[in-house]
C-alpha distance (Angstrom), angle and dihedral (degrees) to the residues before:
residue distance angle dihedral
M1 . . .
Q2 3.80 . .
H3 3.82 118.2 .
L4 3.80 120.3 -149.6
E5 3.80 137.5 172.2
R6 3.80 128.0 -145.6
D7 3.77 138.0 158.3
V8 3.81 91.0 -122.9
V9 3.80 134.5 17.2
I10 3.79 116.8 -156.6
V11 3.79 118.9 -159.8
G12 3.79 110.8 -152.0
A13 3.82 132.3 31.1
G14 3.77 98.4 -138.3
A15 3.78 124.2 118.5
T16 3.83 91.9 -77.8
G17 3.79 96.7 50.3
L18 3.80 95.5 43.0
T19 3.81 93.2 46.0
A20 3.80 89.1 52.7
A21 3.81 92.4 45.6
V22 3.80 94.6 52.6
Q23 3.79 92.2 45.9
L24 3.82 92.7 48.2
Q25 3.78 91.5 50.4
R26 3.80 89.9 51.0
S27 3.81 86.6 54.6
G28 3.77 90.0 57.5
L29 3.81 98.7 -103.2
S30 3.79 124.8 131.6
V31 3.81 114.5 -122.8
I32 3.76 142.1 178.9
V33 3.81 125.1 -162.2
L34 3.79 116.3 -150.1
E35 3.81 115.6 -161.8
A36 3.80 126.1 -174.3
R37 3.80 94.7 -154.6
D38 3.79 126.7 71.2
R39 3.81 89.9 -117.9
V40 3.80 139.7 44.2
G41 3.78 124.8 -115.5
G42 3.80 106.9 68.5
R43 3.81 106.1 -152.1
L44 3.81 90.0 5.8
W45 3.78 112.3 85.1
T46 3.79 130.5 155.9
D47 3.80 115.5 -173.2
R48 3.79 143.1 155.6
I49 3.79 116.4 -109.1
D50 3.81 115.1 -171.3
G51 3.79 87.4 -18.6
Q52 3.81 94.2 -51.7
L53 3.81 121.4 116.8
Y54 3.81 112.2 -127.2
E55 3.79 133.4 176.5
I56 3.77 96.6 -135.8
G57 3.80 93.9 -176.2
G58 3.80 134.0 24.5
Q59 3.78 117.8 -14.2
W60 3.83 118.9 156.3
V61 3.79 132.6 95.6
S62 3.81 122.5 -159.4
P63 3.85 129.5 -165.4
D64 3.81 94.4 -109.8
Q65 3.82 92.9 57.0
T66 3.77 94.0 93.2
A67 3.82 96.4 158.8
L68 3.80 90.2 55.8
L69 3.80 92.2 44.3
E70 3.81 90.3 51.5
T71 3.80 89.9 50.0
L72 3.81 92.5 49.0
D73 3.81 89.3 53.0
E74 3.79 92.1 46.9
L75 3.81 91.5 50.0
N76 3.82 93.3 43.0
L77 3.79 92.7 -122.3
Q78 3.80 116.0 157.2
T79 3.80 127.3 -141.8
Y80 3.80 136.6 -157.2
E81 3.80 133.5 -159.9
R82 3.78 122.4 -97.8
Y83 3.80 109.9 -113.8
R84 3.80 108.9 -102.5
D85 3.82 108.3 152.6
G86 3.80 115.2 130.1
D87 3.79 137.2 23.0
S88 3.78 127.0 -29.5
V89 3.82 123.1 -137.8
Y90 3.79 129.7 -129.2
I91 3.80 127.5 -175.2
G92 3.79 113.9 -161.3
A93 3.77 133.7 -166.3
D94 3.81 90.5 -73.5
G95 3.82 91.4 61.7
V96 3.82 94.0 -121.0
A97 3.83 118.1 137.2
R98 3.81 111.0 -132.5
R99 3.79 127.8 -174.4
F100 3.79 119.4 -134.8
T101 3.79 145.5 159.2
G102 3.80 127.6 -138.3
D103 3.80 129.1 30.7
I104 3.82 103.8 -67.0
F105 3.78 116.1 83.5
P106 3.85 120.2 -123.0
A107 3.80 98.1 -105.6
S108 3.81 129.3 132.0
E109 3.79 117.5 -54.0
H110 3.80 90.8 -107.3
T111 3.81 92.4 50.4
K112 3.80 92.6 47.5
A113 3.80 90.6 49.2
E114 3.80 90.6 50.2
I115 3.81 92.2 48.9
E116 3.80 90.4 51.3
R117 3.81 91.8 46.8
L118 3.81 92.9 49.7
I119 3.80 91.1 49.0
V120 3.81 90.0 54.1
T121 3.82 91.0 47.0
L122 3.79 92.6 49.7
D123 3.80 93.5 45.5
A124 3.80 89.0 54.9
L125 3.80 92.6 50.7
V126 3.81 92.7 44.1
A127 3.81 90.3 53.2
E128 3.81 88.1 62.1
I129 3.81 94.0 53.0
D130 3.79 123.0 94.0
P131 3.82 102.8 -149.0
A132 3.80 89.3 -153.7
A133 3.82 91.9 56.5
P134 3.82 113.0 12.9
W135 3.81 89.1 159.7
K136 3.82 88.5 70.8
H137 3.80 93.9 66.7
P138 3.83 110.4 116.0
H139 3.81 90.4 -120.1
A140 3.80 96.4 36.4
A141 3.81 95.4 121.1
E142 3.79 92.1 47.9
F143 3.81 91.9 47.9
D144 3.81 91.7 46.1
H145 3.80 94.7 52.7
V146 3.80 97.5 55.9
S147 3.79 122.8 69.7
F148 3.77 119.3 -121.3
R149 3.81 90.0 -118.5
S150 3.80 92.8 51.6
W151 3.79 90.7 49.6
L152 3.81 91.3 50.7
E153 3.80 90.0 50.4
Q154 3.80 88.7 53.6
Q155 3.80 90.9 50.6
S156 3.80 103.1 47.2
D157 3.80 141.6 21.4
D158 3.83 91.6 -155.3
A159 3.82 108.7 100.6
E160 3.81 95.2 -167.0
A161 3.79 91.8 51.3
R162 3.80 90.5 49.8
E163 3.80 92.5 49.1
N164 3.78 92.0 51.1
I165 3.79 95.1 47.8
A166 3.81 90.2 46.8
L167 3.81 89.8 51.4
F168 3.81 93.2 66.0
I169 3.81 92.7 57.5
A170 3.81 107.2 22.3
D171 3.80 105.9 35.4
A172 3.79 99.6 24.8
M173 3.81 103.0 38.9
L174 3.81 119.0 12.2
T175 3.85 90.8 28.2
K176 3.79 90.4 -145.6
P177 3.81 132.0 111.0
A178 3.81 111.5 -86.0
H179 3.82 90.6 -121.0
S180 3.82 92.2 61.2
F181 3.81 101.2 63.8
S182 3.77 134.5 46.5
L183 3.77 133.9 -103.8
L184 3.83 87.5 -114.9
Q185 3.81 90.9 55.9
A186 3.81 88.9 50.6
L187 3.80 91.4 49.9
L188 3.81 90.6 49.7
M189 3.80 89.9 52.1
A190 3.80 90.8 54.0
A191 3.81 94.6 40.1
S192 3.80 90.4 54.6
A193 3.82 87.8 60.2
G194 3.80 94.2 45.4
S195 3.82 98.3 -105.0
F196 3.77 143.4 -1.6
S197 3.80 87.8 -106.2
H198 3.81 89.0 63.8
L199 3.81 89.9 59.3
V200 3.80 90.3 50.6
D201 3.81 91.8 51.0
A202 3.82 106.7 78.1
D203 3.80 90.3 -176.2
F204 3.80 88.4 61.2
I205 3.79 104.5 38.7
L206 3.84 93.8 39.4
D207 3.79 97.7 37.3
R208 3.79 109.2 134.0
R209 3.80 144.4 4.7
V210 3.80 133.3 -148.7
I211 3.79 117.4 -109.6
G212 3.80 105.0 -111.6
G213 3.80 92.8 16.2
L214 3.79 137.5 -68.1
Q215 3.81 90.6 -89.1
Q216 3.81 84.1 78.1
V217 3.82 86.0 82.2
P218 3.84 97.2 64.2
L219 3.80 91.8 33.7
T220 3.80 91.4 55.6
L221 3.80 92.6 44.0
A222 3.81 89.6 50.0
G223 3.79 88.7 53.0
Q224 3.81 88.2 65.7
L225 3.81 91.0 63.0
S226 3.78 125.5 77.4
P227 3.84 118.7 -115.7
D228 3.80 88.8 -109.1
D229 3.78 90.5 57.3
L230 3.83 97.3 51.6
R231 3.79 118.5 53.9
L232 3.81 120.2 -177.6
G233 3.80 125.8 -162.1
Q234 3.81 90.2 33.8
P235 3.81 110.5 123.2
V236 3.79 109.0 -171.9
R237 3.79 110.6 -121.2
R238 3.79 103.2 177.5
I239 3.79 140.7 15.9
R240 3.79 116.9 -165.7
W241 3.76 112.2 -164.3
S242 3.77 135.5 166.0
N243 3.78 127.7 -124.5
A244 3.78 85.9 -138.9
A245 3.80 93.2 61.1
L246 3.79 95.2 82.7
P247 3.82 117.7 153.5
D248 3.79 94.0 -126.0
D249 3.81 97.0 45.4
A250 3.78 115.3 118.6
V251 3.80 90.3 -133.2
E252 3.78 123.5 48.3
G253 3.79 112.6 -116.1
E254 3.79 129.6 -142.3
P255 3.80 116.8 -49.9
V256 3.79 118.3 -97.7
E257 3.79 116.8 -110.3
V258 3.81 119.2 -146.5
V259 3.80 117.3 -169.0
T260 3.81 131.8 -164.3
D261 3.82 126.8 168.4
D262 3.81 90.2 -87.3
L263 3.79 107.5 21.1
T264 3.76 141.9 53.5
V265 3.79 113.6 -165.5
T266 3.78 124.1 -174.0
A267 3.78 116.8 -157.6
R268 3.80 143.8 159.7
R269 3.82 94.4 -122.9
V270 3.80 138.3 16.4
I271 3.80 128.7 -154.3
V272 3.81 113.8 -160.9
A273 3.80 101.0 -157.3
V274 3.79 100.5 179.3
P275 3.83 131.5 105.6
P276 3.81 116.5 -80.2
N277 3.80 91.9 -110.3
L278 3.82 90.3 62.2
Q279 3.79 98.8 44.6
N280 3.79 92.0 85.7
R281 3.82 90.7 56.1
I282 3.80 83.6 81.3
E283 3.81 122.8 76.3
Y284 3.80 111.6 -130.7
A285 3.78 122.1 -157.8
P286 2.95 110.4 -133.8
P287 3.81 94.3 24.4
L288 3.77 118.8 -109.0
P289 3.81 115.5 -94.4
R290 3.78 112.6 -77.2
L291 3.81 95.7 -110.3
R292 3.80 91.1 53.0
Q293 3.79 89.0 52.8
Q294 3.79 90.1 47.8
S295 3.79 91.7 48.9
Q296 3.81 91.4 56.9
Q297 3.80 89.6 55.3
H298 3.82 92.0 55.3
Q299 3.80 96.3 50.9
S300 3.77 122.1 75.9
L301 3.77 140.0 163.7
G302 3.76 122.2 -116.2
L303 3.79 127.5 -123.5
V304 3.78 127.8 -110.5
I305 3.78 138.2 158.3
K306 3.79 110.9 -146.5
V307 3.78 107.4 -153.6
H308 3.81 122.8 -154.9
A309 3.81 120.2 -169.0
S310 3.82 121.9 174.4
Y311 3.81 126.2 -165.9
E312 3.79 133.1 -171.4
T313 3.80 88.8 -105.4
P314 3.82 135.4 7.8
F315 3.81 90.2 -102.8
W316 3.81 94.6 176.4
R317 3.78 90.0 69.1
E318 3.81 89.2 62.5
D319 3.80 86.6 57.9
G320 3.81 92.1 52.6
L321 3.81 94.3 -106.5
S322 3.79 126.9 138.5
A323 3.83 87.8 -156.0
T324 3.82 90.1 -124.1
A325 3.80 103.6 137.3
F326 3.81 137.2 168.6
S327 3.76 139.8 -177.4
P328 3.80 132.4 151.8
Y329 3.81 86.2 -158.7
Q330 3.80 98.8 56.2
V331 3.80 127.9 83.6
V332 3.82 87.0 -122.7
H333 3.80 101.9 51.6
E334 3.82 95.5 -171.4
A335 3.80 136.8 9.5
Y336 3.81 138.3 177.6
D337 3.78 145.1 -175.1
N338 3.80 102.8 -89.3
T339 3.80 99.7 174.4
N340 3.79 111.1 155.4
F341 3.79 122.8 -118.3
G342 3.81 111.6 -83.6
E343 3.82 96.2 5.4
T344 3.81 125.3 128.8
R345 3.78 92.3 -157.3
G346 3.78 116.8 87.7
T347 3.80 121.0 -130.2
L348 3.78 129.4 -164.3
V349 3.79 122.6 -161.4
G350 3.78 121.4 -161.4
F351 3.79 137.2 172.7
V352 3.80 134.9 -136.9
S353 3.80 113.3 -173.2
D354 3.81 147.3 -179.2
E355 3.82 116.2 -16.3
K356 3.82 93.1 1.3
A357 3.80 87.8 57.3
D358 3.81 89.4 48.8
R359 3.78 90.4 57.7
L360 3.79 95.8 44.5
L361 3.79 94.9 46.8
A362 3.81 88.3 56.5
L363 3.84 89.3 62.1
P364 3.81 128.7 84.0
A365 3.81 111.0 -91.6
A366 3.82 94.3 -110.0
E367 3.80 93.2 52.3
R368 3.80 91.8 45.5
R369 3.81 90.3 52.1
Q370 3.80 91.2 49.4
R371 3.81 92.9 51.6
I372 3.78 92.9 47.3
L373 3.79 94.0 48.2
S374 3.82 90.2 46.6
S375 3.79 87.9 55.3
L376 3.82 90.6 51.1
A377 3.82 88.7 48.4
A378 3.80 89.5 54.7
Y379 3.80 86.8 63.1
Y380 3.80 102.1 35.5
G381 3.80 107.9 20.4
E382 3.80 135.6 -108.1
R383 3.81 95.3 -47.5
A384 3.80 88.4 73.1
L385 3.82 89.4 69.0
D386 3.82 94.3 73.1
P387 3.81 114.2 54.7
V388 3.79 119.9 169.8
V389 3.82 89.8 -140.0
Y390 3.79 126.4 24.5
F391 3.81 128.2 -179.6
E392 3.79 137.9 166.7
S393 3.80 121.7 -150.0
D394 3.80 106.0 -148.8
W395 3.80 105.7 -177.5
A396 3.79 93.3 176.3
A397 3.80 87.2 69.0
E398 3.82 91.9 55.5
E399 3.81 107.6 103.5
W400 3.80 93.9 -146.7
T401 3.80 96.5 44.0
Q402 3.82 110.6 28.5
G403 3.79 98.1 -172.6
A404 3.81 147.2 3.4
Y405 2.87 154.4 -62.6
A406 3.79 102.3 -16.0
A407 3.78 143.6 -40.6
S408 3.80 120.2 -85.5
F409 3.79 132.5 177.4
D410 3.76 128.4 -104.5
L411 3.81 120.3 -122.6
G412 3.80 110.6 -47.8
G413 3.78 94.4 4.4
L414 3.79 98.6 106.6
T415 3.81 94.9 59.8
R416 3.80 92.7 38.4
Y417 3.81 99.1 48.6
G418 3.80 108.8 6.4
A419 3.80 98.8 100.6
L420 3.81 91.4 42.3
Q421 3.80 94.1 62.4
L422 3.83 90.8 65.0
E423 3.80 95.3 55.4
P424 3.83 124.9 94.0
V425 3.78 120.8 -118.6
G426 3.78 105.6 -141.0
P427 3.82 106.2 -62.1
L428 3.81 91.6 -14.1
R429 3.80 127.0 96.3
F430 3.78 126.5 -173.1
G431 3.77 129.9 -158.1
S432 3.80 150.0 134.6
S433 3.79 137.6 150.2
D434 3.81 86.1 -70.6
V435 3.81 90.8 75.7
A436 3.81 99.0 38.5
A437 3.79 121.9 124.3
E438 3.80 103.3 -155.7
G439 3.78 109.4 29.8
Y440 3.81 94.3 21.5
Q441 3.84 110.1 -174.7
H442 3.83 91.5 4.4
V443 3.80 132.9 99.8
D444 3.78 87.7 -109.1
G445 3.79 88.7 61.5
A446 3.80 91.7 45.8
I447 3.80 90.4 55.3
R448 3.81 91.9 47.2
V449 3.81 91.6 51.1
G450 3.81 91.6 46.4
R451 3.79 90.4 53.2
R452 3.80 92.0 47.6
L453 3.80 93.9 48.7
A454 3.80 91.3 49.4
E455 3.81 92.2 49.1
E456 3.81 92.4 48.3
T457 3.80 91.5 47.7
V458 3.80 93.3 50.4
A459 3.81 90.3 46.8
S460 3.81 93.0 49.9
L461 3.80 92.9 50.7
R462 3.79 91.9 45.3
H463 3.81 89.3 51.7
V464 3.80 91.9 52.5
N465 3.80 92.3 46.6
E466 3.79 91.2 50.9
E467 3.81 92.2 49.0
V468 3.80 92.1 48.4
S469 3.81 92.4 48.7
V470 3.81 90.2 52.9
């Protein structure tokens, strides 16, 4: 067992943990990042499958993600636009594929009017929400005790309009059924992106990609740390902390002890930069306060299968299609042109979420593939049935993730526990993109949280040093 000492231990080498580590080092503090996986990046992962480059995890950059854009500039990482020329495709309740342009799907006039009305209604509500403290809204408790589906049913008698509005939050973002999370959670999701209209606008929310993959962000950040300060394959088993080691105490308490299978690191502060659903994989001594333990039980990740299908050419472009496609009635609820920069092959990416994913994951792999490709063919025609490379990203099967894209609360959880998740516990701080305000569940949010945790940690240590010197 190797024994080390640092000012700060960071658990998790995703975008949050690595952002915090680099910032803390720049502040003159010694750090070590302990990562359970054999790679950095967390929910960002770019890999080659059968010779084809795929972004298995997160990948898109939107104009409002200013923290990410600043980081890309700082790291000299280049981006390119997602292909979007041509018509989009929508499949309605009647099963007919219809081409369209713009944001509103080609449904009946009544359905289109209802979709537009609901978008306006949601934008107005979202404008009232502070993404940093949604629980402070005057009607927060009311909004948090009604499911998003129930609220939609109260707002409109048009089932197709409701299904389409639900798609933008439930299927596409939280990857949970709309009956399982609250209206307040839905409003937070939209507020974190600036408006509900931004979620509807695929050209905005899925604007650009990073050349070489978005995992270049954590990989480049990790390159700024020495090998001694980044340890892979080191799942943290135990954190021993003292109740006396509170950030605002006049006297520094006992050091924190962080234990893996191979290392024991003593430090003055610890940042646990993993999703809420993984925080209880660590043993804490003494245990975390009861409400923090309760909070972890009321947050969970959703479920999504990210489907990658590559073809010798992007054949849909020949047909005048952008490859942007939507349907709340299809197995694949949304799909896009995901062709990599500089490649002649064409790649489609599609998504199967929540209860649809439940059903497909219960099938043999060959049957699941056939159903997914049949759904893509419903949008793009028979040529979609025969990719040269096919791969499914199943993040629920990843031991150190267990879902996608981010954690959200069950009914009532956001008002009950939301503010608590931002507070330190003695010398420990917790955070990831799952608790971001702006950029919630995106890399932008992960970077923002990493910056905040680093700033708070530096401030807490400075406060203790000042008190001791007095």
